[in-house]
C-alpha positions, 0 to 999 in steps of 0.5 A: 313730478315737478323738479327743483332747480334749486332758486330756492337755494339758502331762502329762509321758509316759515312755515306753520303747521308743518308737521306733518301733511301738506305744510311738511310735504312743502318744506321737504320740496323746499329742503331739497334746495337747501332752503332753511325752515321754520317749522311752526306748530304746536306739536312738540311731544307725540300725539297718539291719533296724528303722526309725526312733530315738529322734531322729527319733521325737522329731521326730514328736512335734514334728511332732504338737504336743508336747514331746519328750526322745529319752534312749539307754535300756537298760531293764536297766542302773540308771544310763541309767534313774536318768538319764533319770528324773532329767534328765525331772524335770528337764526338765519338772518331773515325770513324771505318765505311765509307758508300759511298752512295751518288751519282747523276743521269743524263741518257742521251747522249753526246750531251744531257748532259749539263757540268754542269750535267758532273761536278755534276755526276764526283763531286758527284759520282767521287771526292767525294766519293774518297775525303771523303774516303782520310779524313777519311781513316787517323781515319779508320787506327785505328779501330780496324774493319775499312771497306769502301763501297763504292754503286757502280756497278761491272766493267762491260765494256760491251758497251752499258752501255757506248751509253747511258749515257756515264757521269754518267758511268763515274761517277759510275764506279769512284766509283768502280775503287775507291774500286779496288785501295784504296783495294789493297793499302789498304790490311791488313789494311783497308776492301774495297768493294762494294755492288749493287742491282740485282733489282731496288730499290724503292727510290726517284731516280728510280722513277725520272727515271722511275715514281711513278708507277715504285715501284711494279717491286722494291725490298725495300732498306732492302734488301741492308741495309741486304747485307751491315749490312753482308758486315761490319760484316766481317773481313778487310781481305775480301777485294777489292770484287764488292758484289751484295746484293742478292748474299750476302744475300744467302751466308748467308743462306737467300731463300726468297727474297719476303720478299724485294719486294714492290709487292711481286709476280710483276716481278722485275725489273733487275738493270743497270750494269748487265747482263740485256741490257738498251732496255729490261729495258726500254721495262720490266718498261714499260709493267709494266706501268711504263715510263722511263726518258731514252730511248735507240737508238733501236739498228737498229742504232747500228752499233756494233756487238753483236759476234756470240751469237747474229748471233746465236740468229738471226736464232732462232727468225728466227724458232719460230714459234706458232708450236713451242712452242706449241710442245716444251711449255718452257722457257729457260735461257741461262747463258753463260761466256767466251768472249761473256758473259752475260744472253740470253733467250729462250721463248718457251711457250706463242705466236709466242714465243720469244728470246733476251738478257738478263733475260727472262719474266717470269721464266725460267724451265731451265737453261742453263749454259756453255762457250759462244763459246759452245753455238755456237757450240752446235746451229750450230750441231758441240756439242751435248746438251747430249754430251755436258751435260755429258763432264760437258761442260753444267749445266743444272737446272730445266726441263731435257726433255725440254733440250733434246726437244732443240735438235729438234730447232737446227736442224730446225737452221740446215736447215736455214745455221746458 
């Protein structure tokens, strides 16, 4: 775990959706420094299915060493937000940090999504984030260390993140667009950043999406709290960044991430909006006993092409077999940049082999990093791996002998007339 440094001592944090989950975890992390926490959330009475209220969260904050101000706030309600902001200023003398954590999710397609759900997601994720920021910013401008941190993803415009749940993606990306715009608008005055988890986080929302068995594939909210703490401890000139929790903590010197796992040693489920395709996420959830609430359409129902990389992997799939697996015994991961960026895998270690988009099913023996155009050239025989490596076009991490064995597979592919 990231150690507290005391940098948030005396700071006042306004956190939306802080009665449970990631919002509460961030509140408790800051409270250990002696921070003041405004718990702005809707739950005042115990919920039959969801844990915690603003008042139980306030008690935990105070037990951790902070001061708490619980406020009943629906961030779609302009008056409630305004009243809570004023109450925070009256109580603590100002606001130093805003964490826009409150969010709504509904992973359904355009025809299946009622407008009531669309309005809910846009009202909370986009409008609520924008409005809360607008009301808090005048107070942040008076702070010596002002920050806005939105819990929203990088703006990944790959269509796969739109086709199955357009409304949710629009709403969630709205939070990220607030970061993009406000970071530039208030550059030099307020730090505005986004934070997103690399893996699924065990929360009530995650249980809703994958059932109770999905928990073992998750990390705890502590990893997001630690990453948020690291970001909020920086100077206000650190702004306009779309950050991933694990990357932030690696930058802080952390190497052991098993401590954040709900079930150490168990394969983790990558989160949305990064490099893992929705189909792969659903499959991985099912493989480990979870029941995804979303079911992406099969790839056969889509006419969209994944480009030359997908074409290359189609040929790879056609030539791998048990003999290739037996002679290779390695798992490859390809981190591709450029026009067709993404992560792909080739498992030549088990069964008859497998290949596809996303992280490999087990830890890769070798990771090959290169431009997507060079990847296509390499597998079509136009660029030898050894030459690519020596010229700096290919970076290899792991077992070098497996990289050499890969040339045999390329020879098979060329015979298949890639």
